[in-house]
N, C-alpha and C positions, 0 to 999 in steps of 0.2 A: 562466319567470317567470311567467306569466300564467297559466301549465296546470301543476297540479301532479303530475298525471296521465303529461302527454307528458314531465314531465323527467323521473322516475321510468321511464319505459318508453326513453327517449334513454340515460341512464344505465347500466339495466340491457345496453340495444345494447351498448356499448361495455366494460364489464364483460365480456360473451361473449365479445368476440372478444379482448378483452385477456390474458383466463385461458390458461393453457398448454396447455389442457387444453379450452377451450371449454364452461366450466362454466358454467352460469347459474346468477345471485344467489340467494340463500337467501332468502325471503319479510323477514325481518326485517331486512336489508338496506336490500332494495327501499321497505320501507317509510319507514327511517330516512333517505332520501334522500328519497322524498318529502316527510319532513316537514322535515331537521334543513338537509339542503342547501339547499330551498328558503329555510328562516330567514337562512342566509349570503348567499343572491345581493342578499334583498330586503334587508339589511342595505349589504350592498357598493352596492347600484343608488341605496337612500334616500341616499347620501352621496357620488355622484357617479364612484363607482369605480367604474363595468362594464367598466373595460379592464384588471384586474385577473385573471389568468387562476384558475382553478380546478380541483387537480387533485384525486381524490374516490379512495380505496381506495387512495392510493398505498406502491407499494415498488419499489426493485428489484433486490431479491435474495430469495429463495426464506424464506432465513431470517429474512428480517424484516418484522415483522408492519406490519400496512399503516397507515399513518397514515389518518384518516378523512379530513380535507381538508388537502391545500396551498396557500395562497394565496400567487402570484408577481407582485411588480409593482414598480415604484419607490417610495424611500425620499421624504419629504416634502422630506427637506435633504439629497435627491442620492445617488446608488448604487442598486444592486438592494438587493431588501427581498423577504424571505417570512416565513412567518408557516406555524407548524402550527395546527389547530383539534381538538381533542377534542370530537366532539358526542356528548350522551349524552340521550336520551331522557323520563327519569328523570323523574317528579310527585310525589316524596315523596324524603326524602334523611333519616336522622337520626343522631346525634353516634356514637360508636364507643362500644362499651357491652359491659362484663362480663353483664350481669345475666341476659340470655336465649340468646343465640346468639355460641359464639364461633370459629364458624367463618369463615376468613380472616385471623383472628389470627396472631399471632406465635410461635414454639413457646412462650415462656415465660408469654405472657397467655393459652395457652392449657391451663396446668397449673389442675389444680383448686382448689387453695393458693392461686392469684393472686388479691389484692385488690385492686390496681389497674393501672390500661394501665400498659404499659412508653411512653417518650416517642415512639418512633418510634410506635407504634401508637396512639396517642392522637391525631395531626394528619399520618398519610402514612393513615390507613383511615377509611372511614364505614360505617355502616349502613344498606343497603338490602335493605326489610322484603319486597320482592318476589323477590328471592333471599334470604332468611333465613339473609343472610351476609354477614358482612364485603366489602368492594370496595377496591380502591386509591383513595383521593382523584383525582377525573378528571386535578389537576394534576401529579399525580406520573406517571401515563400519560402527558401531555405533557413531562413533562421527557425520559422515554422513548425520547419521540416526537423529538424534538431531538437526539439523542446517535447516536440512530440514523442521522437526516439528516446530521447532522456527521461519522460512522463513513465515509459511504457517496459522499459530496461531498467532492470537494479546495475550492471555493469558497471553503465556510466556512469557511475557513481564514484568508482575509480580511480582514482590518478593518472594510473599508470595501463588505461585504456584512452586511446587514441580517437577523440571524434573531432572531422570536423566537417564542411561544407562548401558547396560552390554551387554555382550556377554556369551553366553551358551551351550557347544559343547559337548550336551548328550553320543555320542556315544566313547567321549576320554578316553579309561581306557587304553591307554599303559602307562608302567611307562616310558620311554624315552619321551613320549611326554607333560608330564607335566611341564617342563619349560615356556608353552606358556602362563601359567596363572603366569609365575614369574616372566613376563616383562609387560609395561605399557606404550605404545606408545602416548596413549592419556591421562592426567591426570584425575584423578577422574574417570578414565570407566575401572570395573574390568574384568575379563575371566572368566570364572568357567566352571569345569570337571566333567566329568561323577565320577574321581577316588577321587571327594571331594564334594558330592550332598550336606553336611549340607554348604559350602559356601556359595550354589545357597540360597538357605534358609532362610541363616544372612541375605542376602541383600534382600531377599522380606519385612523378619519382621520390617528390619531398614528402610522401605521405606513406605511399608501402614501398617493401620489399620483395623481393621474387619469389620468398618463402613459401610455399602451400598453405594455401589461407584456408582450407578443412576445418582447424579449430577454432578459429573468428568466426567462419560460418554455422559451425555446430551451436556455439558460443550465443549469436542471436537469436538464432531458435531455439533455446532453451533458458536462457534467464530473461525470460518475461517478467515484470511485477504482476500481482495478482490485481481480475480488474473484476473477479465474482466474488459473492459472500462465501465462508469457509464452510457455514453450515451447509448452504448449499450445493455445496460439493463433495461432500463427504463420502456417498458409496463412489465419485469416480476417485476419490485420494485412495480410496482405502483397495480399491480396485489394480490401481496404478495406472488411471489412463485419467490423468484434471488437466486442466490448463493450469494449475499452481505450478507452478515452478523451482526447484531446491535449488538454492544460491548460497554458495562459497559456505560458512560454517554451517548449512543444516544438510545438505549434500554430504560434505565429512562425516561427520554425525553421525545420520544416517547409514553410511560406509560403516564406519568403524562398529556399531551398535552391532550392527547385523554379520560382521565378522566373529564377533564375539560370539552372540548365537548360535553360527553355524559350531567355531570353535570356541566352547568353553573355556576360560584360563583353569589350567592345575593348579591346584593347592589355593593360594589367593583371590579369593573373590575378588572381581572387576566390579563397581559399582560406577557407574556415571550420572554426572550432576553438570545437567546442560539448564545452565545461566542467562535469563534475557530479561528485558524490560519489558512491559507490552507492547506485543506489536511484533515482535522481532520472527514469527513463524516458530514457537515450540511446540504449540498444537498440532499444527501440521506437521510438523516432524516427526510428532508419537504417531498422527494416525496414518500416515507414510509405514512408520515402521511397524505397528500393527497390522495393516494391512500386506506389506513384504513378508515378517513373519507365519502370520496365516498362511499366505499365498505357497510356501516355501515347505508345509507340510507342522512347523513347531508351534508348542501351545503359548499363545499369548493373551496378558488381559489388561486392562485399561482401568485407573484406578484414578480419581481427579479430587484435590481440594476443594473445585467446586459444582455441586450438584447442579446447578443450571445446564452446566456446560458438558457435564458427563451424559443427562438426560436427553441432550438436543443430538449428543456425538449417537446415542445410541439410537435414538427413533431415525436419524437419518444414514445410521452403518448398512450397507446390503445385507439383504436375508441371511440367517445361519451366520452375523456378529455379532450379536444381540448380548450373546455371554460371555463375551470377552468381556464385558463393559460393567464393573463387579465393583458393589462398597467397602471400603477396609473394612466393616466389621463382614463379611460376607469371604472376604481374602481371610482374616484372623482365624473364622470359624471353619469352612471349607479346605481351606490343602495348606499341605504338609511342607517340611522340607523341602527345600528346589525340585519342589511336583512338577512347576511351569517353566517354561524355557525363559519367558519374559515379559518382566513385570512392567507398564509404564505407570508411571506416576506422576498425570500433569496437575499443574497448580500444588505443590507441595507446600508454598507457602501459606495456604490456609489449611494446612491438616493443624489438628489437637499433638498437645504431646502422646497420649494414647488414645488408641479407638474406643469413639463415645459409648456409653453405654448409657441409651436412651436422650432428650434432648439436653440434660444440663449436667449431665455427670462423664467423668472414664471411667473405661475398666482401668482395675490393677493387672500388675503384668507388663508386656514388653512393650515397650514405643512404636509411635506408626511407624518409624522408619524402619524399627528392628521388625515388624510384620512385612514389611515387605523384599526388605534383603534376604530377611532368611525364606521367602519363600521361592524365591524366582532364583536360578542361577545365573541370568543377568537382568538386574537390578535398574534400572533408569528414572532420574528425578527429573523434573522440570518446575523452575523454580526465579521466583521474581521476585526479591527482597523489600520491592516500592509497592506490593500490593499487601505486605500486610496490614489486615485492618483492627482485630479485636483482641484483647488480650490474653486468648486461648490459641492465639493463631502462633505459636511461640517459636514455627521454622526459621530462622533467618539464614540464607547462605552458610554463615560460619560454625552455625548449632547445628545445621543436616550436617554438613562435613564430619566434624567433631564425633557426631553419634554414630555416624558410619566407621569412620576409623576405630572407638572403642568396640565397633562388632567386628572388628580385627581381619578388616578388608580392606581395597585400593580406591581408591578415590579418582576417577578421572575426570578434570574436571574442562568442560566446552562450553566458549562463551559465544550466544548470539547477539551480536553488537550494531546489528541495523534493523532498522527501522522497515519494515512490509508493512503493514495496516497503513492508513494513511495516505494514500498511493506513494509507499515506499519512500515518505516523506521525514530526511533525517531532520530537514530542519526543523517542521513542526513537531518532534520528537525531543528532539532539544529544547525546542523552545518552553513545552508543557515542566519538563526536568528540571529546568533555571525558573521559572514562574513558581513555583511550587515550592522550589528550596528557599524562598525567599532570596533568588538574586532576578530579577525577571530583567530579559533582552528584549531589543528592540522590536516586532512581526517583521520580517524580512518578504512580505508577501511579493516584493516585485515589481517594477517599474512599467510594464505594460512591454519589452524587450528580453526578458527574462523573469518571468511571472513563476511563481512556486505552484505548483498543480495543484498543492492542497488548499483549501480553502476556509480561512477562519473569518470569522465574522463579531460583533460584539450587539449590543441592544438592549438597552431602559425598558423594554415592555416583556413578559414575559407572551404577551399574546401578541406581538409580532415576532417574535419567536415562532410560537405555534403555525400563522401563518405563514412563513415563510416552510417551514417543513412542510406542513398539509400540500403545500407546491409542490415541493418535491412528490410527495407521497402520490400526488394526481401525476404526475408526470411516469409514475411505473419505480420509483425508487423507492426503497425501504430509508424510513426515517424514525425517529424515536425520541422522546424526552425520558431526560433522568435530571434529578433533586439529590442535592446533599438529604444526609439521615436529620432533619430539624423540623419535621413537624411530626404531631404523631400519627400513627398507624390504631385509628379507631374501628376498620373495616376489611373485611376479606372479603366484598364481594367486587371490587374494583368499580365501585360504583358512587361514592362519599367523597366528595371532593375535601381532602384533606390539606393537601397541598397548597396554600394560599401565599404566594409568595407577595403578592399585593392586592389592596381592595377591588373587588370587581373581578378577580379574577382566579379560578381557582381549579384544581384538578384531582382527580382519585389518585391516590398510590396504585399499583399493580394488585390484582388479587391474588388469592394463595390458591393452593392446590383443591381445595375441597368445595370451592363456591360454582354453583351451578348457572351463573349469569349468563343467556345467551348474548354469543358475540365477545365474550371477553375470555383471553387466552387463561390458562392455568399458569401458574407463576415462573415455575419452568420454562414455559416458551412462548413469554411475554416479548423477548426480544425478538422473535423469530415468525411467531402466529398472526395471521393477520387477525387488527382490531387492535392490537398493542400501543398505537399510535394516542390511543384515549384515556390510557392512565401511565401514570407514571413512573417510571422504571427507578429501582434501589441497584446498590452497589451490589448485594445479594442476585436480583435477574440478571446483572447484565456480566460482569465477569468471567471473561472468556471465552466471548462472544462478541458478535461484531454487527453493524447496519451501515448503509451507502452513508446517510447522514444523521449529526447528531446534535441535540441540542443539552447543556448542560445548566441546569438551576444552582449557584449557588446562593445558600441560606446565612443569616445571621450565625450560624457557629463557627466560621471561619473569615475572615476579616480582613481587610489590609488598612492597615494603621498609616501608610504611606513612605513608612521602611522594614515593616517585619507583617506578618501573619499575626491575629489576635484571634487569641480560640476565648469563646462563651460558652463556657460547660453547662449555660439555661439555657439553650439550645442543643446541645445535646439528644438527641431520645431514639440510640440505641444501644446495643451493649456495649460500645466503646466507651461509655461515661465510667465502667470497672475501671477504666485505668486511672489511677492514681497520680500518675507524673506529668503536670501538664506538659513539658515538652514533650514524651514522648504520644499522649493522645493529641498532641496538634500537628506533631509528624503523621501520624493513623490516619487522621483527618485529610490530609494534604495526599495521602495515598490513595486513600476512597476518590477525591475528586480526580487526581490522577488516572484512576480508575475509569472514571466515569466521559472525562476530557478524552480518552481514544479509544473507544468503542467505534468509530466510524472509518470509513476508508477514503471520504470522497469532502466533506466537509463538515465543520463544528461551527457552532453557536454557544456563545456564551453570556447567559446572565446571572444579576449578582445583587441581591435585596439592596445590597449596601452603596452610597453614591462612591465613595472614595474608594471601594474595587472598580467600581466602572468606569469611572475616572483614569483608576490605571491600565485598565485595557484603550481607553481612546489614547492615554499617554506615550501608550505603547506601540502606536500607529496601527492599532487592529480596526480594518472598516465596519463603523455603527453601520447596522439595519435600519 
């Protein structure tokens, strides 16, 4: 505060230490910190807000534009409070105009015959004479920074967390330039200048209290949305140093379960039932618990009703952890009562009533739930009732809890209610759920000022879907195409084009685990290994897994009539056909499509063989490829 040069040098040291390649800051950045950060810090100090934390050049993702300053503290009315500031050293600024320079204006305004500025350029642009170009109004940059923070941090979904922003031009004293603070291109985002320093101080006083902001700073550092794939981070998750962060109920669940592992309840056994829809972080919590328990010296086992997910997790786990991943049969055959401190059962909704004997028959004796409850001092089940698919997947949430109660144990229910996959998009999570319940909502993708971070498109051509996803793959992202199980699976090599949703375009199903076709991954690794994009995945190979971009092909088994979903049993080519009730079968097919639609973390493309279903997508406002 008292020494601008020391302030600049200290920030420069931190910048270099934080930079991935140890890069020094530019001279311009350093001078900006010397001037603008000093002004912000002075304003905070003047208002008695010295306990507000200041983050400089803040970003949490390589693709994120750094935010000049993010302030973290407490709001005067309670709760955490954050503000994103865009700092400019401009000493003069002019209104946008067509008179001299059109650089920086939109394509329409740059045309030689343009007579007046369009509304967008008139309010969203300013003319910066020192650049000889038009620039975005600083408030527009603030808006982009706020959206970036929301995209990368889950806590801003919470209505009790305050987030605001402003622009500050600390050198702008020119009387002719003060008009910039009198326009507001983005609702609620103010622009302050050096000529009226009290306005900035009023803003800070209204946004922060004098309380210590350390917990707000910690929250900003911890509550980051995942941007990596779970399968690429398994080793780090288990070791306890991953870029994934546990949020809200996830963190509480891990803490509560580990407390029970360290001090098991005497007498009545506690059984944790963690419920959540696809993408709410159940597997992340399970893998975190596995790592925490083993590192603390406890015995732990990981069981899953989804074979593909379990095998991918086993393969990605650090050396020495392979034995912790077990089949239900092995748990039943090799472990005695309370022999293991902790058993984590992921995808409990896919367990059969009893452990299987071969592929088609169940064993006699204790239930699958009873096996896990009896073998572990602390049993934990992760379940999503919306992902049950086939007639032998019997464990709904209610039946699971009833079975635990029959075993004379105490049920500890925990709900994961926030979407973390799909860039943390609660919008997309809600949209898929309502769509498949037959009560669809319009897609709210944004209007250009408040865009939804998850991308949703539909297409009337699977070839166009494939081309779009191939471009994502070529750019270094992971991408896969999946389909409903309404085409025969005549081949196990991943080479025969069984999936044929329209004439002239067909692709093979994913291969099985016995084939030897070069370049084609085994079934369990189709979603994660190179080469999987050449085949079409099914619900068996993706449940519990994820990729960045996904395409879902809906077949003639489930189509939209205009008011409801229609079932066509003639096109159901999976063992789900054994379900006698049409109502139940329709629900299970909807569950299966829900799984396929929620595997991607960046964006999804939908295609249906049925014109009325494609029209539904159009009517709901989904952008068309």
